[in-house]
C-alpha positions in Angstrom: 77.8 67.1 105.9 79.7 70.0 107.5 83.5 70.0 107.3 84.9 70.3 110.8 88.2 72.1 110.8 90.4 72.2 113.8 91.2 75.4 115.5 94.8 75.3 114.2 93.7 75.0 110.6 91.2 77.9 111.1 93.9 80.0 112.7 96.4 79.4 109.9 93.8 80.2 107.3 92.8 83.4 109.1 96.5 84.5 109.4 97.3 83.8 105.8 93.9 85.1 104.5 93.0 81.9 102.7 89.2 81.5 102.2 87.2 78.3 101.8 87.5 74.8 103.2 91.1 73.8 104.1 91.8 70.4 102.6 95.1 68.6 103.3 96.9 70.0 100.3 96.1 73.7 101.3 97.1 73.1 104.9 100.4 71.3 104.0 101.3 74.1 101.5 100.5 76.8 104.2 102.7 74.9 106.6 105.5 74.8 104.1 105.3 78.5 103.4 105.1 79.2 107.2 108.1 77.0 107.9 110.2 78.6 105.2 109.2 82.1 106.5 110.2 81.1 110.0 113.6 79.8 108.8 114.2 83.1 106.9 113.1 85.1 109.9 115.4 83.2 112.2 118.4 83.6 110.0 117.8 87.2 109.4 117.3 87.8 113.2 120.5 86.0 113.9 122.7 88.0 111.5 120.9 91.2 112.4 121.6 90.7 116.1 125.3 90.1 115.3 125.3 93.4 113.3 123.4 95.1 116.2 126.0 93.9 118.7 129.0 95.2 116.7 127.2 98.5 115.9 126.4 99.0 119.5 130.0 98.6 120.4 131.2 101.4 118.2 128.2 103.4 117.0 126.2 106.2 118.6 122.8 105.7 120.3 120.9 107.2 117.3 122.7 104.9 114.8 121.7 101.9 116.8 118.1 103.0 117.1 117.9 103.7 113.3 119.5 100.2 112.7 116.9 98.5 114.9 114.0 100.5 113.4 115.2 99.6 109.9 115.5 95.9 110.9 111.9 96.0 112.3 110.6 97.4 109.0 112.7 94.9 107.0 111.4 92.0 109.0 107.8 93.1 108.8 107.9 93.8 105.0 110.1 90.9 104.2 108.2 88.2 105.9 104.8 89.7 104.8 105.9 89.8 101.2 107.4 86.4 101.4 104.2 84.9 102.7 102.1 86.8 100.1 104.4 85.5 97.4 104.4 81.9 98.8 100.6 81.8 99.0 100.3 83.2 95.5 103.1 81.0 94.1 101.5 77.8 95.3 98.1 79.0 93.9 96.4 78.5 97.2 94.0 81.4 96.5 93.2 80.5 92.9 91.4 77.3 93.6 89.4 78.8 96.5 87.8 81.8 94.7 84.3 81.0 93.5 84.0 82.6 90.1 80.4 83.8 90.5 80.7 85.2 94.0 83.1 88.1 93.5 80.9 90.5 95.6 81.0 88.2 98.6 84.7 87.8 98.2 85.2 91.6 98.0 83.4 91.9 101.4 85.6 89.2 102.8 88.7 91.1 101.6 87.4 94.3 103.3 87.3 92.3 106.5 90.8 91.1 105.9 91.9 94.8 105.4 90.3 95.8 108.7 92.0 92.9 110.4 95.4 93.9 109.0 94.8 97.6 110.0 94.0 96.6 113.6 97.0 94.2 113.6 99.5 96.8 112.5 98.3 99.8 114.6 99.8 98.8 118.0 103.1 97.8 116.4 103.4 101.2 114.6 102.4 103.1 117.8 105.0 101.2 119.8 107.7 101.7 117.2 107.1 105.5 117.2 107.4 105.5 121.0 110.6 103.4 121.1 112.3 105.5 118.4 111.3 108.9 120.0 112.1 107.7 123.6 115.4 106.2 122.6 116.5 109.4 120.9 115.6 111.3 124.0 112.9 113.5 122.4 110.0 112.6 124.6 108.9 111.1 127.8 106.1 108.6 128.2 103.6 111.1 129.5 104.3 113.6 126.7 104.1 110.8 124.1 100.7 109.6 125.4 99.1 113.0 125.4 100.4 114.0 122.0 97.9 113.2 119.2 100.3 113.2 116.3 101.8 109.8 117.1 98.5 107.9 117.0 97.6 109.6 113.8 101.0 108.7 112.2 100.6 105.1 113.5 97.1 104.9 112.1 98.3 106.2 108.7 101.2 103.7 108.7 99.0 100.8 109.6 96.4 101.9 107.0 99.1 101.8 104.3 100.4 98.4 105.5 96.8 97.1 105.5 96.3 98.2 101.9 99.6 96.7 100.8 98.6 93.4 102.5 95.2 93.1 100.9 95.9 94.8 97.6 97.2 91.8 95.7 94.2 89.7 96.8 91.7 92.3 95.7 93.4 92.4 92.3 93.0 88.6 92.1 89.3 88.9 92.9 88.9 91.4 90.0 90.7 89.0 87.7 88.4 86.1 88.6 85.4 88.5 88.4 86.2 89.3 84.7 86.5 85.7 83.7 
């Protein structure tokens, strides 16, 4: 009998990168990790916006843009690492890895890497545009015709994809050796 999962459960598993069938324990733990990440993100956004307001009153334009770019990186890395730690801490990946199927899991992790790379590329490209436009270096037409910005965005998203998938690949090798 085939296990029918709802679209929400499949979307949550796709976002967190959890393979296998999602039973109630896995889904409840993923919801707990997601809720905690949302609360941390909301609190950080609140205090960061207060800091941005006071910095905008007395700081220069470039200082405010650097502050906003640093906050964007901190939010991206912080929530990403918190979710990775939460999924690993609750051992949601350990129970799902089949010991004898490491090659199939490595292919699945490659798909996860490509997904992360595609997910981070538009954000990196947009961040480069906002920073350069806000500092007055470029206009939109110059930014779109210059090829260094997409290359930098591709490199940054590649690094973020590797950092996202790296711990899970290490876990596959750990289970492969046992």
